[in-house]
N, C-alpha and C positions, 0 to 999 in steps of 0.2 A: 186415274189414268184411263185414257180412251182406248177402245178396242181398235186395233190396226187392221185394215183390210188386207187379206193375204191372197186375193184372187184377181190381181190386176194384170196378170200375164196374158189374159185373153182380151184385154181392152185394146182398142186401136191406138196407135201412136205415130207421130210424125218422125220421131227419132228415139233411138235407144242410146243411152250413155253408159259406157261399160267401165267398171272399176275391177281391174284384174290384179289380184295379189300374187306376187311372184314367190312368196315365201310360205310354203305349205306348213312349215313347222310352227309358224306363228298361229295359224289357224288350228293346229292340233293342240296347242297349249291353251288356247282361249276359246270360250264358248261363243264369243262375239267378235266381230271385226268392226273397226271404226269406219263409218261412212265417210267417203271422200266428199267434203262439203262443196268443193268447187263445182262438181257435177250437178249438185242440187241447186246451186245458184243459177246455173245455166237453164235448168228445167223451170225454175221459178220465173226467170225473166222471159223465157219463151211463152210461158203460160199467160203472161200479161197481154200478149199479142195474139192469143187464140191458138197457139200451137201446143201440142201434147208431146212431152218428152218424159220418158221413164228411165230410171237408173237401175242397172242390174249389176250384182256383185258376183264374181267368180274367184276361185283360187286355183292354183296350178294342179290341184288334185282333180278338179272338175274336167269332164270331157267337153270342153268349151266348143270345140269344132263341131260337135254333134248337137249340143244343147242350144247354142246360140242361134243357129239357123231355124230351129223349131220356133223360138220366140219371135224371130224376125218375121216368119210366116204368119204366126198368130196375131201379131200386132200390125202387120202390113207396114212396118216402118220403112221410111225412105232413106234416112240417114243413120249411120252408125258412128258414134263418137267414142274414142278411147282416150282415157287419161294415161299419159306416158311418163314414167320416171326412169331413173337409171337402172332399176331392177327389172321391171316388167317389159322393158323394151325388147329383151331377148325372147321372151315368150310371145310377144306380139309379132316379132320378126318371123316366127314359124307359123303363127296362127292366122294372120291376116291374108296371106296368099291362099290358104285353104278356104277361108270365108269368101274371098273374092270369087273363087271358082264355084262355090256352092250357091252363092247369092250374087250373081254378076250384076244385077240391077241396083244393088244397094251402094249408096255413096259412103265411102269410108273416110273419116276425118280423124285427126289426131290433135291433142292439146296437152297442157300440163307443163311441168318444169323442164322436162327434157327437150321438148319442142322449143320452148322459149329460150333456153340456155344454149342449145345446139341445133338450130333448125335444119341446117344443111345436112349435118351428120345423121340426124334422126330420119329425115326423108330418104337419105341414101341407103340407110340400113333397112328400112321397112318398105317393101314394094307393094304395088297395087293400092296405093293410098291416093285419094283425090287431092287432099290438101291438109295442111297443119295450121293451127292457130298460134300465133306468137303473142304472148302477153295475155291480158284478161280476155275471157272467152265470151262474155255475155253478148256483146254487140255483134262480133263476127258470127257467132253461132246463130243468132236471130236472122242475120242477113243470109246465111246459108239456107236456113229454113224457108226464106222468102223467095229464093231463086227457083225459077221454073226449069232452068237447064244449068249445066255446070261447064259451060264452054270457057275457053280462055278469056274471052271478052267479059263474061259474067263474073268469073273469079277475080279478074283484075280490078273490078270496081269495089272490092271489099278490102278495107284497110286491115293490116295485121295478119296477112295470110302468106304462106309459102305453098306453092303448088307446082306440079309437073305440067308444063304446057304441052300442046299437041306435038311439039317437036322433041319432047323428052328432056327439055331444059327446065331446071328449077328456077322459079320466078318468085321474088319477094315483093309484095305490094307495099304501098306507103304505110309506115308505122302508124299504129293507132294513137290518137290523142288521149292522154290519160284522163279518165273521168274523175274530177275532183269531188264530185258529189255522189259518193257511193250509196247513200241512203236511197237513191233512185232505183237501186237494184232490189231493195227490200231484203227480206231474209227468207230462206226456203222453208216451206211447209213439208218437212221430210216425208211424212206418211203419204202425201199426195202423189209422190213420184217413186217411192221405194218399192221395188219388186221383191225385196228380201227382208221383210220385217222381222223374221225369226232368226236371221243371221247377222243383222247389222244393228249396232248400237249407236246412239247419237248423244254425245256428251260434249261436243266441241262447240265453241262460240267464237266467231270472228267479229271483233269490234272495230278493227281498222286494217288497212292494207298498206304495205310498204314498210320501210324501216329507215331510220335516220342514221343507222350505223354504216360504217364503211369497211367492214371486215373483209380482209383479202381472200379468205377461204370461202366466202359466200357469194352467191350470184348477185345479191343486192349490192354488194360492195363493188361490183363491176359496172354498175349503172353510172352514167354521167350525171344524172340528176335523179334524186330520190325524193319523192313527195310522200309524206305520211298522210294518209287520208283516213279520217275516223268517222264512225257513225254517230248519229245522235244518241244520247244516253236513253231517251225515251224508247227508241227502237230496240236498243240492246236489252233493256229491262223487259220489254214486251216479248222479246224472243226467249228470255230466261223463263218468264211465266209460261210461255208455250211449251218449252222443254219439260218443265216441271209437271204441267197439267197433262200433256200428251204422253210423255214417256216415263214419268215418275223419276226424273233425273234428280239426284241428290248432290252430285259432284260434277262441276263444270270445268272443262279445260278451256281457258281463254288462250287461243293459239296465235295471237298476234306476235310478231317478231319481238316487239317490246311494248308492253301494255302501259307501264307506269312512266309516262313522259310528261304529259300535261297535268300539272298538279290540280288545277281547278276541276278539270274533267274527272280525274281520279277521285277527288273528294266527293264530287256529286254522285259518281257511281257508288261509292262506298256508303254514303249516307242513304241513298235510295235502297240499296240492298239491305242495309240494317233496318230501315223502316219497314220494308216488305217482309223480310225473312228472319230477322233477328239472329243472323249468323247460322241458321239451320240449313241453309244451302251452302255447301263448301265449294271452294274454287281454287284454281291454280293459274298462275300467270308467269311470264318471263319479264325480267327487269334488268336494267343496267346498273352496275355497282356505282358508277360515277354519278348517275342521277339520284339514286337512293341516298348516297352519302351526303348529298346536299338537302335531302328531304327526310331525314331520319324520323322527325316528329310525326310523319304520316303513318308510320308502321302500326301504332295501336289502332288507328282507324281502319286499316286494312284487316287487322286481326278481328276486330269487332264485326266487320262486314262478312266474315266467313272465309277469308283467305287462309289456306292451310299449307300452301307450298309455293315457294318462289324459286324459279330457276335463274341462277346467275351464270353468265358465260365464263367459266373458269379458263379453259383452253390451255393455259400454261402457268407454271410457277416461276417463270423467268420474265422479268420486265422487258428485256431486250426482244424476246420473242413476241410478247404481247404487243410491243410497239411495231414489230415487223408485220404482225397481223392487222395492224391499224385498229386495234380494239378500242383505244381511247380510254382505257381504265388502268388503274395501277394495282399492284399486289396489295398495297396497304389499304386501298378502298375495298377490295374483295374481302380481306380479313376483317376490316372494321364493320362493313355492312353485315357480314355473316353473324358477327357477335351481336349486333343490334337487333337483327331479325329475331334471333333466339330470345334475347332479353324482352322483346315485345310480346313473346308468347306465341309466335307463329310456329307451328310444329316442325315444318320441314324446310330445309334449304337444299337445293340441288345444284351441283356443279359437275360439268363434264370436262375432261382434259384430252387434248389431241396428242397422240403419239406419232412421231415421225413426220411432223410438220416442218415449217420453215426453219432452216438453220439448226435442226435438231442434232444434238450430240449426246453421248452417254452422260456427260456432265449436266446438260440442260434437262435431260430426262430425270436424273437423280434429284435435281432441285424441284422439278415438278412433282415427283412422287412425295418428297418430303413436305412440300407445301400442301398437297392434298391431305396427307395425314394430319398436318397441323390444323387444317380446317375441321377435320373430324374430331380432334381433341378439344377444339373450342367448345363444342357442345355435343357430347356423345348422345346418340339417338336422334339427333336433329339433322345433322349434315350428311347428305347422301352424295357419294362420289362415284363417278363412272369414267370410262375411257372409251375413246374411239380412235381408229387409225385414220390419219389424214386421207381424205377422199378428194380427188380433183373434180370439183363441181363445174360443169359446163357454164361458161360465161363469167366465172369468177376471175379476179386478177391472178390468182395462183395457178389457175388452169391455163389462162391465156399467156402468162409470162412466167413460167416456173423458174427460169434461170435467175430472175430477180430475187427469188426467195430461197436460193440454194437447193433447188429441187430438180430431180430428173424423173419425169413421169414415165413409168415403164408399162403402164396399162391404162391408157387414157379412157377406154370404154368400160373399165371395171368388169371385165369378162370373167375374172377368176374368183369372184366372191361378191358378197353383199356389201353395199356401201357402208363405210365406217368400220367394217369388221374383217377386212383383209388389207394386204399391202399393195398399193397401186403406184407408189412413188418411193424413190430413195433420196437420201440427202448426201451431201459431200462426205460425211463421216459415217453414215449408217447405211448398209445395204438392206435389202428387203428382209433377209433372214434375221438380221440383228433387230430390226424394227419389230418384227413379229415376236421375237424373244422378249424384247423390252415390254411390249404390250401385255404378254402373258405374265411377266414379272409384276407389272403394275396391278393387274387384276388379282393375282394371287396375294400380293401383300396387302391390298386394300381389303380383300375378303378376310384375311387374317386380322386386320385392324378392327373390322366390325366385331369379330369374336372377342378380341382382347378388351374392347371397350364396353361390353355388355354390362359388366358390374358397375360401370361408372354412370350409367343412365339413371337419371333421377326417377323416383317413384311416380311423380306427376307426369313425366314424359312417357314412362312405360304405359301408364294408364291411357294417355292420349294416343299412343301408337296403336294399342288394341282397340280403343274406341273408334278411331278413324277406319281401321281395317274391318272391324265387325259391323259397324253401322253404315259405312259409306263405301266399303270395298276399296279403300285407298291403301295400297300396299307399296312398300319400299323394301330394300334389302334388310333394313332393321326389322320390320314386321315379319318378313319371311323367315329370318333367322330366329327371332324370338318365338314364332309359332312352331318352329321345329324342336323347341325345348319344352318338354311336357310340363315341367313345374311352372314355367312362365305362362304357357298357353292355358293350362287348367286353372291357374289362379286368376288371371286377368280377364279372360273371355267371359266367365260367369259374372264377374263384377260389372263389366260394361254392358252386358246383355240385360242385367237387372235381376233383382231378387236375391242376390248374394252380397255379402259385405266383408270388408276387411275387419280384423280384430279391433282396430282403432275406431271403426265406425259403429261399433256396438256399445251402447251406453252401459254403465254399471248397473242400471236398473233393469236392462234387458238381457244381460249376459246369462242369467240363470236359465232362461227359456230358449236361448239361442242354441243352434245345432252346429257343431264344427264338422268340417269335411276335409280330409287330407287331399292334396292335389295330385299326388303321384303314388304309384305302388311302392311299397317298401322293399328294400333289398336285405338279404340275410346271408351271412357266411356260415350258417349252421349253428352259431353260438348266440348271435344277437341280431337285432334289426338295425338297419341303417336308413337314414333319410338323406335326401339330396339337398344340398345348400344352393344358394343363388349362384355361386361360382361353378356349380356343376359337380363339386366334390361330394362324395358320399361320406357321411359322418356317423359314427357309432352313437346310438342313443344311450344315455344313462338310464337307470331304472325308471325314474319318474317321467322322463321324456318318452321313454319307450311305452309306458302305460298310456300317456296322453295321446301320442300319435296313433297308436293302434286302436284306441277307443274312439278316435275322431274319424269315424267311418260314415258319418251322415245319418246315424240312426239314433243316437242318444243326445239329449240336451247336455249343456255344460253342467247343470245341476245333477243330472244322472251320473255323469262321469265323476264329478267331484265327490259325490256321496260314496262311490265305489273306492275312490282314492283314499278318502279320509278314514274309511272303515278298515283299510288294510294296514296292519301294524308295520309292514315293511316301509311305508312312506311317512310314518309319524315319528318325528324327532323332536325331543324336548327343546323348547325355545325357538322352534321354526314355525312360522305361520304358513301352513300348507296351502291356504287359499292364495296368499300372495305369491307363493312359489309357483303354483299352477298358472296364475295369470302372467307371471314373468316369463314362463316358458312359452306360453301362447304368443306373447309379444315377440319372443325370438323366432317362433314359427312364422309370424307375419313378415319379419325381415327377410326370411328365407323363402317366402311365398309357398309355405308348406301347407297352410290350412286356410280355408275360407269358411264363412259363416252364413247360416240361413236363419232368418227370424221366423218365429211361429206366428 
């Protein structure tokens, strides 16, 4: 892994591109924040034409109004660009007028999903902005860098802009023509532009832009024409090599809206990944259940190439609501594909369900909850389920025409909470309070279902869960729950880290010199010791179990322990093979995850 330069803030720059996180709690819970790749694509494209753009990250705990002017002065940047989404728009609404006052000669521009989905609303909400970019930003951003002045006449020549003219009127220029050849943009060399190498992590990969889906809750579903544009596989693999070599990345998130669409391309990607990394670089992607249901035989290839998690758009457990969403998938396809993914040995399937969306009633909610649980029962330990409250996304059909979906939007700008985590719309049958109650019920029951299913997780999947968490930092609700249980954690983490073994992995020739170590502290009621079973139940040891578990403290070999046992008359019974009895008990301890073994 290369050393990343941390002293770029004093370099000169033509533009600063700002990623502002509006959720401080995320930053408190995580050591790293995910770099917003779109900004790095802008910087990479500008660099090709001789312009220097740097990317700076802040969160809402930072004193941005004081810190940012200092960097503007150090870099002498001319243009300031902000990524805008439905969350940080409110922080920017307060921040940008202050920046304009302190740095009056700096041109301030906006871009991102909020500008593209709601250009007029965004520009009306945030004052002191020169312009906003609608759609992909590479070309408009370059043209802004090339301008010598920012007069009405100059701005009007750039396609894909919204700007305030000198008369105070918002003007939208000619829409951009979609670039069908996105390989022309290259991929961003993150370390060249990042001003926060110690705060930002890069594990995301974009292999294509656009989506063939028509989902009514999504901005992409509101487009008249959607062209899926994909990168050349050579370029994608080159970027993966770059991420591995530069950042030591072991787990890659492919963030395309849908990765597995073109079978030939998918097969080429998988074969190349297998040849290069033999499955040692793990990755995640999103897929459509309808496409996968027709290409089930490709799943082993995906597994071999390192795929460890597939997201399927669950959305609802009711076919009529899926149809209203224009998902183009069936309940049967979701269930079938989930089963086949697990059978192929891919560790995780993820499905999210929308609460309070189109035509939702208590009855449809109950069906969705039941279906989510059904998916979890198909493969305990494999299927991850979550929920979100319907959020009116600017530019989506459900945002533009809520009546057609049985919705009343009560908070169009989502000012009362974070996207997908508060109630912004009501249905004909459910008011905002009932929707919130149902969302809490969903989460509580799904959390309970995770706990109930722990005992049903196969040994192989348990080991896989801890392996992916320990070696690749891939965590899910399953791994988080299991790691909170001492006997699971203390049994499996040493096994996957290496150097320790399960009882079944110790050969009969090696057992004598192997050292057993119990995985949890014992409990006592003052009369006897108790050990914890896989179910979490504390069970009283009989005399021989008690002797074995107490002596399995990681200090004595099995031979040492057995010699002590067989020399004690309390454990010798005529006609009983004491060695077989001890080995049988250790086999029980293995099933309970009570003892691990160290070879000498």
